[in-house]
C-alpha positions in Angstrom: -13.6 14.1 9.8 -14.6 11.4 12.2 -14.5 7.9 10.4 -15.0 4.5 11.7 -12.1 2.0 10.6 -14.7 -1.1 10.1 -16.6 1.8 7.3 -13.0 0.9 5.5 -13.4 -2.4 5.2 -17.1 -2.6 4.5 -15.7 0.2 1.4 -13.2 -2.6 0.1 -15.0 -5.5 0.5 -18.3 -3.2 -1.5 -15.9 -2.5 -3.9 -15.1 -5.8 -4.7 -17.8 -7.3 -4.8 -19.2 -4.5 -7.2 -16.7 -5.7 -9.6 -17.7 -9.0 -10.2 -19.7 -7.1 -12.1 -17.7 -6.3 -15.9 -20.1 -3.9 -16.4 -20.2 -1.5 -13.5 -17.3 1.0 -15.2 -17.7 2.9 -12.4 -16.4 -0.1 -9.7 -13.4 -1.0 -11.9 -12.5 2.7 -12.7 -12.0 3.0 -8.7 -10.7 -0.6 -8.7 -7.9 0.2 -11.3 -7.4 3.5 -9.3 -6.8 1.7 -6.1 -5.2 -1.3 -6.9 -2.9 -0.2 -10.1 -0.2 1.6 -8.3 -0.4 -1.0 -5.7 1.0 -3.7 -8.2 3.1 -1.3 -9.8 5.3 -0.8 -7.0 5.3 -4.4 -6.4 6.8 -4.6 -9.4 8.8 -2.2 -9.2 10.5 -4.2 -5.5 11.1 -6.6 -7.7 13.5 -4.2 -9.1 11.9 -4.1 -12.8 12.6 -1.4 -14.7 9.5 1.4 -15.2 8.5 0.2 -18.3 8.4 -3.4 -17.7 6.3 -2.7 -14.5 4.0 -1.2 -16.1 3.3 -4.1 -18.8 3.5 -6.6 -15.6 0.4 -4.7 -14.4 -1.6 -4.2 -16.9 -1.1 -8.1 -17.3 -2.2 -8.3 -14.0 -5.5 -6.6 -14.1 -6.1 -7.5 -17.2 -6.3 -11.4 -15.2 -8.2 -9.7 -12.6 -11.3 -9.0 -15.2 -12.0 -12.5 -15.2 -10.9 -13.8 -12.0 -13.1 -11.2 -10.2 -15.9 -12.6 -11.3 -16.0 -15.9 -9.5 -13.8 -14.3 -6.3 -15.3 -15.0 -3.1 -14.0 -12.6 -0.1 -13.8 -14.2 2.5 -11.1 -12.7 5.4 -9.9 -15.9 7.4 -8.1 -16.8 4.6 -6.2 -13.7 4.2 -6.1 -10.1 2.6 -7.1 -8.8 -0.6 -4.1 -7.7 -0.7 -2.4 -10.9 0.3 -4.2 -12.2 -2.6 -3.6 -9.8 -5.3 0.5 -9.2 -3.8 0.4 -13.6 -4.7 -1.0 -13.3 -7.9 1.5 -9.8 -9.1 4.6 -12.2 -7.8 3.0 -14.7 -10.2 3.3 -12.4 -13.1 7.3 -11.5 -12.0 7.5 -15.0 -12.0 6.0 -15.2 -15.6 8.0 -12.4 -17.2 11.6 -13.7 -15.9 10.8 -16.8 -17.5 9.7 -15.2 -20.9 13.2 -13.6 -20.8 15.0 -17.0 -20.3 13.3 -18.3 -23.2 14.0 -15.3 -25.0 17.7 -15.3 -24.3 17.0 -11.7 -22.4 18.5 -12.6 -19.0 22.0 -14.3 -20.8 24.7 -12.1 -19.6 22.9 -10.4 -17.4 23.6 -10.6 -14.1 20.9 -8.7 -12.3 18.7 -10.7 -14.2 19.6 -13.7 -13.1 19.2 -12.5 -10.0 16.0 -11.8 -10.5 15.2 -15.1 -11.7 16.3 -17.2 -9.1 15.5 -15.2 -6.4 11.9 -16.1 -8.0 12.2 -19.8 -7.9 13.3 -19.6 -4.4 9.8 -19.7 -1.6 12.2 -17.9 1.0 13.4 -15.6 -1.2 9.7 -14.9 -2.9 8.5 -14.4 1.4 11.3 -12.5 2.6 11.2 -10.2 -1.1 7.2 -10.0 -0.1 7.7 -8.8 3.8 10.2 -5.9 2.3 7.5 -4.8 0.2 4.6 -4.9 2.8 6.7 -2.7 5.0 7.3 -0.2 2.4 3.5 -0.3 1.5 3.1 0.5 5.0 5.6 2.7 5.7 4.3 4.9 2.3 0.7 5.0 3.7 1.9 6.5 6.8 3.7 8.9 4.7 0.6 9.7 2.9 -1.6 9.9 5.9 0.8 12.5 7.5 1.0 14.6 4.2 -3.3 14.3 4.4 -3.4 15.5 8.0 -0.9 17.6 8.1 -3.5 19.8 5.9 -6.6 19.8 7.8 -4.6 20.6 11.0 -3.4 24.0 12.4 0.4 24.2 12.1 1.8 24.3 15.5 -1.0 21.4 16.6 1.2 19.5 13.7 4.1 20.5 15.2 3.3 19.8 18.5 2.5 16.0 17.3 6.1 15.9 15.2 8.1 17.3 18.5 6.7 14.8 21.2 5.3 11.9 18.8 7.7 11.6 16.5 10.9 13.9 17.8 10.3 12.2 21.4 10.3 15.7 23.5 9.4 16.2 26.6 5.4 17.6 26.4 7.2 20.7 28.9 10.2 21.6 26.5 7.5 20.9 24.0 4.9 23.8 25.5 7.9 26.6 26.2 9.0 26.2 22.2 5.7 26.5 21.2 4.3 28.5 23.4 1.5 26.0 24.2 0.3 25.2 27.5 1.4 21.6 28.1 -2.7 19.9 28.6 -2.6 21.6 24.5 0.8 19.9 23.5 -1.1 16.3 24.9 -4.4 17.8 23.4 -2.5 18.5 19.6 -0.6 15.0 19.9 -4.6 12.9 20.7 -5.9 14.4 18.0 -3.5 13.9 15.5 -2.3 10.5 16.5 -6.5 10.2 15.9 -6.2 11.4 13.0 -3.9 9.5 11.8 -5.6 6.3 13.2 -8.2 7.2 11.2 -7.0 8.0 7.9 -4.4 5.4 7.5 -8.2 2.8 8.0 -9.4 4.8 4.9 -5.7 4.4 2.8 -5.7 0.5 3.9 -9.0 0.1 3.6 -8.6 0.6 -0.5 
């Protein structure tokens, strides 16, 4: 399957425009399917328990129903995912303040550390970078899983040995009983498919 990375961006942009209509149930189903897992993952990176992460995810999605009605996507001001990450961080911060008011953080070193970090802009920035790195790794792993299912085993193996393990093509060719040219073609094909798949996943 061949696709243009720009098509993924266009698909995402189109979806963001469609969800401005709260009555478009299909668009909102696609939106939730795409972004809810990301929000939940970010919450878990803040070391929230699953139940708390689920609550924050639901809260963010509820806020988005209202916010998206007037949302104007401007790529020059940053990615939509970055904006969404900021909303999620603020929601986690609000949860922490609620814990403080309720006395839940008293005597809990982990909660105290979390609350302190959320009040430190530098700490939040570092954590966001960790989250972004984890997101990119997750995207790569998902892309590799999808591509591995779409190519022949020896093609995937040639890619693994040359691109991932950095082994010489001649050595890989001997091991897999392939011509060197076939090894290079296999590596190139898989890398192209990975780039296309990552573009699709990032477009979500």
